[in-house]
C-alpha positions in Angstrom: -0.2 6.5 41.2 -2.5 9.5 40.7 -5.8 9.0 38.9 -6.3 11.0 35.8 -9.6 12.8 35.7 -10.8 14.3 32.4 -13.5 16.8 32.0 -16.2 15.4 29.7 -15.9 18.6 27.6 -12.3 17.6 26.7 -13.6 14.4 25.2 -16.1 16.3 23.0 -13.9 19.2 22.0 -10.4 17.7 21.8 -10.3 13.9 21.5 -13.2 13.5 19.0 -12.0 16.2 16.6 -8.5 14.7 16.6 -9.9 11.2 15.8 -12.2 12.7 13.1 -9.3 14.7 11.5 -7.1 11.6 11.6 -9.7 9.5 9.8 -10.3 12.2 7.1 -6.5 12.6 6.6 -6.2 8.8 6.1 -9.0 8.7 3.6 -7.5 11.7 1.7 -4.1 10.0 1.6 -5.6 6.8 0.3 -7.5 8.5 -2.5 -4.5 10.6 -3.5 -2.4 7.5 -3.7 -5.1 5.8 -5.9 -5.1 8.8 -8.2 -1.3 8.8 -8.4 -1.2 5.1 -9.3 -3.9 5.4 -12.0 -1.5 4.8 -14.9 -2.0 1.0 -14.8 -4.3 1.1 -17.9 -1.3 1.8 -20.1 0.2 -1.7 -19.8 0.4 -3.4 -23.1 -0.1 -7.1 -23.9 3.6 -7.4 -24.7 4.6 -6.0 -21.3 2.4 -8.5 -19.5 4.0 -11.4 -21.5 7.5 -10.1 -20.7 6.7 -9.9 -17.0 5.4 -13.5 -17.1 8.1 -15.1 -19.2 11.1 -13.4 -17.6 10.9 -15.4 -14.2 10.1 -18.6 -16.1 13.2 -18.1 -18.3 15.4 -17.4 -15.3 14.1 -20.6 -13.6 14.8 -22.7 -16.7 18.3 -21.3 -17.1 19.1 -22.2 -13.5 17.8 -25.7 -14.1 20.0 -26.0 -17.2 23.2 -24.8 -15.4 22.6 -27.1 -12.5 22.0 -30.1 -14.8 25.4 -29.6 -16.6 27.4 -29.9 -13.3 
C-alpha cells in the first residue's frame, strides 16, 4: 500500500479552513435553532397543568379498565 504524503501547506490552507468553517457553521446552526424555538415564553399555566394531568388521567383510566375485568 502506498504511503500518502501531504505537503504541510495543504494542512494550513485546506484542512484547517475546512475545520474552521465547519465549526462556525455548527455554531450558526445552533443559534438559529435557538432563535426559532424562542416561543417557549408564551406557555400559560393552564397549558402546563393540561400537559401534566393528561398522562396521569390516561394511566388512571387504564387502571380502572383493567380492574373491571
